N, C-alpha and C positions, 0 to 999 in steps of 0.2 A: 565535839559534835562528829556525826557518821560524815566519812568522805567518799565511802563508796560502797554497794552492796553488790556481791557477786553470787548468780544462783549455781549450784553446782547440784547436778542430778536434783535429788531430793534434798538438798541441806542450802542454807543461805549463808556467807561469810561476811562480814563487815567489817572494815579498817576505819579508823579513828586517828584523829590529829590529838594526841595526848602529850605531848611534850612543849611546854612555852619555850620561842627563842631567848628570851630571857635569862632563864635559867640556864641554858645550855652556854651562855659567854664564851669564853676564848676556848679553843680547841686544845689546848695544852696548858700544862702547869696547874694553874689553882684554880680552877673553875668549881663553881658549887655542883656543876655535875659529875665533873669528874671526881671530886672528894666523895661524893654519894657512892659511885661506884667502886671507888676503895675501900669502902666499907665492906661490900659484899666477900674483898678479897679477905677482909681481915675475920671476916666470918669464915670462910673457907679455909684459913689457917687455923682457927681453934677447933673444927670441925673434924680436921684433919688428925687431929691426937686421937680419934676414935677409929681410924682406917680410912680408906679410901672416900672421895666425896664427887657427889655430884652437884655443882652448882647451878641454880636456874633461878631466872629472876622471878618475882611474885606473880607477874602478870600470865603465867606459864596455866594452862589445862592439860592434864594428863588423861588419856582415855585407855589405856592398858599399862600391865607391868613391864617393866624397865629390864630387858635379859640381853640386851645386844651391845653393851658400854662395858668393856673389860679393861679397867685400869691395872688389871695384876699383870698383865703385859705389856701395857704401855704407863709410861710415868703422866701423860695428859692426854686428855682427849675432845677433840674439838669439833663444834659445829661448824658447819660451811654456809655462808647466807644463799649460794646459786643465785647471785644477782649480776646482771650486765657487767662488763669491765670496766666503764667507766665510773661507776657506782660502788664499783669492788675497788677500785684505785684511791677511791674518798674515802671509802667505810671500813675498808679491810675485806680480808676474804673470811674469817671469821668471827663470828657472834657473840660478843663477850657476855650473854645474858643465860650461857646453857655451855660450861665446860665441867669437864670432869677430870679429877687426879687424885693419883695417890702419892704425888712425892712432897715431903712438907717444906720443899724450899721454894715450891712454885709460885704461892701466894705473894710470896716477898718479892721476888724476881718480876711477879706479875705487877705489883705496885709501883717497884722502881721503872721499870721500862713504860708504863703507861703517862708518866711524867710528859714522854719525849713523842708520844707516840701522834701519828696522823689522823685517829678520830678516838680520843677517850680512851676507853679501857679495849677496843680493839684491834686497833691498827698493830701495835706490839705482838700480838698474839701472831701473826705473819713470821715472828721470829723463833718461835716456839721451837721448827724442828732443827735450829741451830744449837738449844741449849738442852732439851730433853727427848726419848723416844715419844711417839704420839700417834695416834688413830684418829681416824675421821668417824665423827657418829653419823650412823646412816640417814637418811634424808627424812625419815618416817618421824625424827625428831624433830623439838622447834623448828614447826613448819609456821613459819613468819608473814606476814602479810607482805613484806619485800620478796618474798618469791613468785610472787603473783604481781606486785603493780611494779617491780624495777628487773622486768626482763627482757631481753633484748630485742624482742620483735612481738607485734599482737600475735604471730602463729604460735610461740612459744610460750607466751602468757596461755593460749587458748587450750594448746596441748597439756599444759598442766592442771587448768583446771578441769581438762576431761577424765585424768587421772583417779579424782576424788568419786567416790562411790560408797553408798550405806550396805551393809549386807547384815540381816538381823541387827543384834545390836552394836557391830563393828563398825568404823569408819575405815575405809579402806583408801589407802594412794598407791595404786595400781594395785599388784597382786597382794599389799603388805600390809597390815594394819598400823593406822596412823597412830602414834605411841603420844606425842604433844604437839598443843600448840602454843605459839608465842604471841 
């Protein structure tokens, strides 16, 4: 069901509630949701046999070519949530639905550390800097509803919404082309 609609210049953005709380279960260990998240890590492991990988959740929409994630310089690239501090403490700084890596050991590390993560596969990503070299994926990637609904204030929400624009056949966020929406 649609939970909210935002008007962005000449675009509309809808948010939905898709996940059933029963499926989510416990936040640690052997919940159905965490086991599902671990499947994507296993797929990443297989894909890494052929070179660097950008893992993205299946509910992503891509608008332009990905040219600004360089996992040849870093072992892991992470996409920040950009949410208010209280929510970041609960869900984690990084989004587990958009992660790049060139290191074959990373998926196994991610699976192991997810078991004790504060929020499924995401919270443990805060430990990445202690184990791997990493870079932050630009804000124009993986633009999720949480960046609008989980801001620190109404002013911050309005400021973020005001950055969206359409120029010809391109969607912009600020001066940069929007790469993907989650």
